[in-house]
N, C-alpha and C positions, 0 to 999 in steps of 0.2 A: 523745625518744631519737634521736640521729643515726643515719640508715640509710645503707647502702651500696647504691646503685642503679645498674644498667646501663640506659641508654637505647639502644634499637636504632633508628637512623635520625636524620638530622640535617636534616630539613625544618624547617618553621615550628614545628610542634607539638613536635618533639623538642628543638629548641634551646630553645624557650620553657619547656618543662617542666624542662629541666636547669637553666636560669638560676633559675627559681622555687625549685626544691629547694635549689640551692646557696646562695641568699640566705637560706634558712631553716636553714642549717647542715648540710645532709646532703651526704654524699660521693657524687659522680656521675661516671660515665664515659660517653661516647657513642661508639658504633662506627657507621660509615656506609660502606656498600659502594661508593658512587660516589666517584670522584676528581674528576669534573667539577664545578666549583663554579658554573658558569653558572646563573642563577636566573630566567630568563624576563623578561617585560616589566614590567607594573605590577600593583599589588594594591590593592584598596580596603579600608581598615581602618575598619570602621564603629564608631560610638560604643560599642556593646557590647563590641567587642574592645579599644577604647582604655581602657575601664574595666578590662578584664582586665590590659592592659599597665601601667596604674597600679597595680594590686594587686601586680604583679610588680616594679614600680619602673622601667619603661622607657617609660611613656606619653609623657612630654615629649620624649624623644629621638626617638621616631617621629614626633610631631607636627612637630618641627623639620625632619625629613628630607623631609617631603612637602608636599602642597598641600591646603588645606581646601576642601571641596566642600559647598555648601549647597542646590544646586538638585536637582530631580528631574524634569526635563522628559521628556515622551513625545510624539514627533511621528510623523506619517506620513511616508512617503518623499518626498512632494512639498513638505514643510515645514509642513504644517497641523498645529496643536497638537491632540494628543489630551488631554494634561494639562499644566498649566503652573503648579504650585504656587509660591507665593512662597517666598523663602529663609527668611523669618522663620517661616513654618508649618513647614518641615522642621526647622529648627534647634530650635524650640521643642518639637517632637514627640521629636526624638532626644536633646536635651540639650546637643548641640554638633555642629559640622559633622563629616562623615566626612573621612578623610585618604587621599589617594591617594599612594602612595609606590612608587618603583622597588623591585621585589621584591628585587634584589640589595642595595639599601640596607637594607631590613629584616633581611635575612639577616646583613649585616655588624654591625648593631647587636645582634642576638642573639648572634652568635658573639663579638664583642668583650666582651660581658658575662659570659662564661664564665671560670673560673679557667684559668690556663695548664696545658696538657697534658690538658684534659678530652676533647677530640675527636680520635679516630683515624679517618682516612679510608682507604679501600681495604680495609676489614675488615668482613666480614659475620658475622652470627650464623648458625650452621648447625644446632646441636642445643641444645635446652633441656630440662633435667631438673630437676624439683623434688626437693629433698633435705630432711632433717629440719631443717636450719638455714636454708634459703632456696632458691637456685636456682643450678645449675651450668650454665654456658653454654660450648659449644665454638665457637670462632671460626674463620674461614677460614684464619687463619695458623697453625693447628694447636694454638694455645694454649687454655687454659681459664681461666675466671674464676669464683669463687664470690661471690655477692652476696646481699643481703637480698631484693631484688626486681628484676624486669625490666619495663621499660616499652617496649612495641612502639609505635613511631612511624614504621614503615617503609612507610607509604603503602598504596595500593590493592592492591599485590601483596605484602602483608605476610607475612613468614615467621612472625611471632609470632601473627598472626591465624589462620594455618593450624594452628599448634601448638595453639591453643585450640579451633578449630572444625572442623578437617579441611578438605577442599577447599572453596574458595569460587569459584563460577563468575563469569565475566566475560561481559558481553553488550554488543555495540555498540549504542549509543543511537540510531543511525541518522542522526546528523549530526556535523558537524565544526566546530571553533572556530579562528579566527585571532586573533592578539593582536600588537599593535605599539605603538611609541611614535613620535608625530609630533613633529618639532622645530619646533613653532609653538605659539602661544597659542591657547586656546579661550575664547570669550566665556563667562563663568561661567554666564550665563543659559541656555545651551544644554546644560549638563552633563546627561547622562541618556541616553536611547536613542531611536533612529529605527527604525521598523518598516516592513516591506513584507510581501508575501505570502510567507510561509514564510522570511523573512529578518529579522535584526535587526542592528543596528550601534550599539554603545555608545561613548560618548565622554565623558571627564571630564578636567578640568585636572590636571596632575601638576606643581604648581609654576607659576611665572609664564610660562614660555616653552616648556613641553612639554605634550603631551596623550596620555594613555593611551587607546587604543581596542581594541575587540574586535568580532568579527563571528561569526555562526553561520549555517549553511545545511545542509540535508539533502543528503547526498552519499554514494556508495558507500564502504565501508570501505577504507582504505589508498590512497585516491586521492592524486595529487599533480598540480599544475598544470604542464603541459609547458613553458610559457614563464615560470614563476615564479609564486609565490603572490600577490605584490603586483600583478603584471600581471593575474592573474585577477581579483582583487578590484576593480581598476579597471574591468574590463568589467562586473562585476556591480552596482557601486555608483557608477560614475562619473556616471550621470544623476540621482543622488539629490540632494536639497537640500544646500546647503552647511551645515555645514563639511565634509561627508564627503569629497568630491573633494579639497578642499585638504588634509585630514588625510593621505590616502593619498599625495598628491603630495609631502608633507613627511616621508615615512617612508623609512628606508633599507631597500631590498629585502632585504638580507642579514639584517635583524634581524626579519623577519616570522616568527612561529611559527605552525605549523599542527599541531593535535592532534585526532585522533578522540576522541570522548567515549564513555566506557564506564560502564555500571552493573555493580556487583558485588553478589553476594548479601550481605545485611546479615548481620553477624557475630551469631550467636545468643548468644554469650558475649563480653563485653568483658574479663572477668577470670576467673581461677580460681587460687585460692591466691596465691602471690606474683608473679603475672604479670598484666599489664593492658595494655589498648590505649588509645591516644589519637589524635586526628586522623583522617586518612583511613583509617588501619588499622582504626579502630573504626567510623567512620560516613562513608564516602565519599559525596559528594553532587555533583550537577551544579552548574554555576557560576552559575545564573540569579539566585540571591538574593545572590551575593557573600559567602556565609557559610562557604565551605570553610576557608579559613585563619583566619577570624575565630573559628570554633567550636573550632579547634585551640588557639587562644590562650586561649579560655575554659577548655578542658580543662586547659591548663597551670596556670593559676592555681588552679583548683578542686582538682585532684589534689594540688598542693603543700599545700594547706591540710589535706586529709584525711591525708596522710603526716605532716604536722607535729604533728597533734593526736591521732593514734592510734598507740599504741606497736606494735601488731601490723600488719605491712605487708599481710597478707592481708585483715584487716578494713578497712584503709584503702582498698585497691583495690576491694573489694565495695561499700563505702560510696559511692565515687566513681561506680561504675557505676550504682547505684541512683538516685543524685542526678541524674545527667546524662541518662539514657536518654530521658525524656519529652520534654524540650525538643528534643533533637537529632532524635529520630524525626519530629517534625512538620516540621522544616526539610528533612530528606531528602526526605519525601513532597512538599512544596510545590515544592521545586526541580525534581523530576522532573515534576511536573504542568505548571509553566510551560514547561519544555522541550517537553513533548508538544503544548501549545497552539500555541507558535510554529511548530512543525514539522508541524502537521496536514497531511494530504493528503486531497483535492487542496488546492493552496495557497490557493484561494478560501475554504476553511473557516478556514484560519489567519488570513487577512485579516479575515474577519467576526469571529472570536473576539477578535482583538487590538483591533479598533476598538471592540468592545462594552465595553471597559474604561471608556469614557467615561460608561457608564450607572451605574457604581458611585460613590456620593457621595464627594467628596474627603475628608470627615471619616472615613469608614469605612476608606479606604485608609491615610490617615495614622495612624490608630489601630492598624491591623494592622502597618504598617511599624514603628511604635514597639515593638510586642510582639516583633518580630524583632530590631531593630537598635539600639534606644535604649540609652543608658547604664544605664537602669533594667532593661533586659532581662538584663544580666549580674547574676546573683544568686549570691553566694558562700554556702557553708554557714556557719551560725553555729558558734560554738565548741562548743556542745552537740551540733549535728548531726554535726560532724566527729569529735568525741570519743567519740561514742556508737556509731560504726560497728561492725558485727559481721561476721565472715566469713559468706559465703554458705553456706547448709546444703546 
């Protein structure tokens, strides 16, 4: 039965969920409080998320928009290899290369796949009230809408998550992240990360002539570099092995992004009745596994299946939550653990812990990576699992 759904939030998870639902015949509207459509630097779409995009019908468009990456190198700051797996090993484990794409290009693909008039910007959800027939939502423009269900995809500061859970505290993680795009090519063999004591610098090709990079460092909350973020990074990483100095030199200073990283209380509830959470609204995670956006894409494909095969929206939402929680919970924990290791203090402990990864057999790490990010790691519910969902008691 076709449902009428309101999606709150037009990030990756919200847009993908709306596309997935519309392609299954449901009526969907999206409201997004932000009017700024800038979408950051790059994003890695791992094979698990490509499988989810294939399920939605957009996988090939995303592959065409980005560059494939098959390596997973790990080096020390002086250029010494800590890990150097072959491309064949990585691709065989994952099922295909990951794709690195400009985040704005991904957002454009998702937005273009929506029906005309689906998305309204500059409008926020303010009050959500369950009714006998569904949900009534009061919007910031003083209008109200009545729908069968509401999907909260409004990020780490989610209004919908607070509606379901009450206050959710935020805590500064103790370190900050920078991201940028260098207008130069990267040797595919070097795709991966370079580590130092309490520092990391990631670098992956984003097509033939551009490279997406990111860096993290422990820093006081709210800091800003007085001479500019790129100039600061060049002082911190300028003596590191190539290609890092060259990547920074080929980056537009105005395009460098700096964001403090925060943890949020995990939502005790992802759903209640005809209201559900997806993406960062449900399960925010630190960026170290590259799975934040990827898990939002998995959410989108799987939630659409539950809604499509369960006549009762409340039952579909409860079934989705039960199906997804176990996988996502472990990724949230692992992402936080990696961040703590990289940022251990004193920095010597971070260096020792990072370099100790060479002691773990390559086969063990490859098997674990596959469990997180391979095409086979995306598991959609069977027709019977989706169709037998029941509302939570």
